[in-house]
C-alpha positions in Angstrom: 121.7 132.2 103.8 122.3 131.0 107.3 118.9 131.7 109.4 119.1 132.5 113.2 117.4 130.1 115.4 114.5 133.0 116.6 113.3 132.9 112.9 112.6 128.8 114.2 110.2 129.9 116.4 107.7 128.2 114.9 108.7 124.9 116.0 107.9 125.9 119.6 104.2 128.2 119.0 102.6 125.1 117.4 104.0 121.8 118.9 100.6 120.3 119.4 98.6 117.3 117.7 99.1 113.7 117.8 101.2 112.5 120.7 102.3 109.4 121.4 100.9 107.4 124.2 102.3 108.1 127.6 103.4 105.5 129.7 99.9 104.2 132.1 100.0 103.5 135.2 98.1 100.3 135.2 100.5 97.8 132.9 100.6 94.6 133.8 102.8 93.7 136.3 104.6 90.6 137.5 103.1 88.9 140.5 106.3 88.1 142.2 108.5 91.5 141.7 105.3 94.1 141.2 107.3 95.2 138.1 106.0 96.4 134.8 106.4 94.0 132.0 107.9 96.1 129.3 106.4 94.2 126.1 103.0 94.3 127.6 103.3 98.1 128.2 105.1 98.6 124.5 101.7 96.7 122.9 99.3 98.6 125.1 100.9 101.9 123.7 101.3 100.6 120.1 97.4 100.3 120.4 96.5 103.3 121.9 98.5 105.1 119.0 96.8 102.8 115.9 93.3 103.4 117.8 94.1 107.4 117.9 94.8 107.4 114.2 91.7 104.9 113.7 89.6 107.3 115.4 91.1 110.5 113.0 90.0 107.7 110.2 86.4 107.1 111.2 86.2 103.6 109.3 82.6 101.9 109.3 83.8 98.7 108.3 85.4 96.6 111.2 87.2 94.2 110.0 88.9 96.9 107.6 89.5 99.0 110.9 91.1 95.8 112.5 93.0 95.0 109.1 94.8 98.6 109.2 95.2 98.6 112.9 97.5 95.8 113.1 99.3 97.1 109.6 100.0 100.3 111.9 101.0 98.2 115.1 103.0 95.6 112.8 104.5 98.9 111.4 105.8 100.1 114.6 107.3 97.2 115.9 109.0 96.3 112.5 110.8 99.5 112.7 111.5 99.1 116.7 113.1 96.0 115.7 115.6 98.0 113.1 116.2 101.2 115.6 117.1 98.8 118.3 119.4 96.8 115.6 120.5 100.4 114.7 121.4 101.8 118.9 123.5 98.3 119.8 125.9 99.0 117.0 126.2 102.7 117.8 127.0 101.5 121.5 129.8 99.6 119.7 131.1 102.2 118.2 133.9 104.8 119.6 132.4 108.0 120.3 134.8 110.2 118.1 134.4 107.8 115.1 131.6 110.2 113.3 132.2 108.2 110.2 131.0 104.9 111.7 128.2 105.9 113.2 127.4 107.8 110.1 127.9 104.6 108.1 125.3 102.6 110.9 122.5 105.5 110.6 122.7 105.3 106.7 122.3 101.7 106.4 119.7 101.8 109.1 117.9 103.9 106.9 118.5 102.1 103.6 117.0 99.0 105.3 114.1 100.9 106.4 113.1 102.0 103.7 111.6 98.7 101.6 109.9 98.7 105.3 108.2 102.5 104.1 107.1 101.3 100.8 105.4 98.1 101.5 103.7 99.5 104.7 102.3 102.0 102.1 101.5 99.7 99.7 99.6 97.4 102.1 97.7 100.5 103.5 96.8 101.9 100.1 95.2 98.3 99.3 92.3 99.3 102.3 92.7 102.8 102.3 92.1 106.3 99.9 94.9 108.2 99.1 93.4 110.8 101.7 92.9 108.3 104.8 96.9 107.0 104.2 97.8 110.8 104.6 96.0 110.3 107.8 97.6 107.5 109.2 101.0 109.5 107.9 100.2 112.3 110.2 98.8 110.3 113.0 102.8 108.8 112.8 104.1 112.0 113.1 101.7 113.8 115.1 100.0 115.8 113.0 103.2 118.1 112.4 102.5 118.9 108.6 99.2 120.6 109.3 100.6 122.0 112.4 103.8 123.9 110.7 101.6 124.9 107.4 99.3 126.5 109.2 101.9 128.5 111.9 103.5 129.6 108.3 100.7 130.7 107.1 99.7 132.5 110.4 103.3 134.1 110.2 103.6 135.2 106.5 99.8 136.4 106.1 100.8 137.4 102.3 102.0 134.3 100.9 101.4 133.2 96.8 99.6 130.2 96.0 103.0 129.0 95.1 104.8 129.6 98.2 102.2 128.0 99.9 102.4 125.1 97.8 106.3 125.5 98.1 105.9 124.8 101.8 103.1 122.3 102.0 105.3 120.0 99.6 108.5 120.3 101.8 106.7 119.5 105.1 105.1 116.5 103.5 109.0 115.7 102.4 109.5 116.0 105.8 106.9 113.9 107.2 107.8 110.5 105.1 111.4 110.7 106.7 110.0 111.3 110.3 107.3 108.7 110.2 110.1 105.9 109.9 112.0 107.5 112.9 111.8 106.3 116.6 110.9 109.1 119.3 109.2 112.0 119.0 112.6 114.2 119.1 113.8 112.4 116.2 110.5 113.4 114.3 110.5 116.8 115.5 114.3 117.2 113.9 113.3 116.1 110.9 110.7 119.0 110.6 113.1 121.6 112.2 115.6 120.5 109.3 113.2 120.9 106.8 111.5 124.4 108.3 115.0 125.8 108.4 115.2 125.1 104.3 111.6 126.6 104.5 112.9 130.0 106.4 116.0 130.0 103.6 113.4 129.8 100.7 110.9 132.9 102.4 114.0 135.0 102.9 114.9 134.4 99.1 111.8 135.5 98.6 112.4 138.5 100.0 110.3 137.9 103.4 112.1 140.3 106.4 112.2 136.8 109.0 112.9 138.7 111.9 110.1 141.4 111.2 108.0 138.9 110.4 108.6 136.8 113.6 108.3 140.0 115.8 104.8 140.9 114.3 103.8 137.2 114.6 104.8 137.2 118.0 102.3 140.3 118.8 99.5 139.4 117.3 99.5 136.2 119.3 99.9 137.7 122.3 97.0 140.1 121.0 94.6 137.6 120.1 95.5 135.4 123.6 94.9 138.8 125.9 91.6 138.9 123.5 90.8 135.6 124.7 91.0 136.0 128.0 89.1 139.2 128.2 86.2 137.6 126.2 86.2 134.8 128.8 86.3 137.2 131.7 82.8 138.9 130.1 81.3 135.4 130.0 78.5 135.2 132.3 78.6 132.5 135.4 76.8 129.9 135.5 
């Protein structure tokens, strides 16, 4: 069953959570040209991403926190090396040679799998399973929690089995998305899995169009109530 685009309203309504660090304005500059040093800026961005995840972990052990930070940064660098090599190969392929382009992407994904497994093994040596989940969430903008809450908010009578299916699918998406190179690629992975979940819910008997309309109405009502409550607050 093919699900129309409106059923993916979740992607637009719950797009909050972890975000990649935006380029800072105080990056190191060349004394001769005033140009931003791309590598220094990249290192700064990676450090901020890792530090944001560490803030969520709340580790008391400073030495352990330093090791985890370095693991996260090293993983981002290893992934970038694979993605840069992939992109260079794609540029050499004719635009209409889809088969060869798909092969390059598949080969890259295959090469990344050992990096993925080794990274999780190293994290597991430092962190509890729950803390490893936090790192995964940090690398995927918190999409598992955001999208899961969105489905539960849209479909109010989900059974425990249905909720379990949704969570399993979103965590599977996270395993793939955490190896992607850009926020768009990560969102695209979750978008594919949200479509799979929507198809599952349709087969379970849910009217997706009706549920989407009712959900939009509930969110609008909540927003209106929040505005009214704010307006009645006494001025300080």
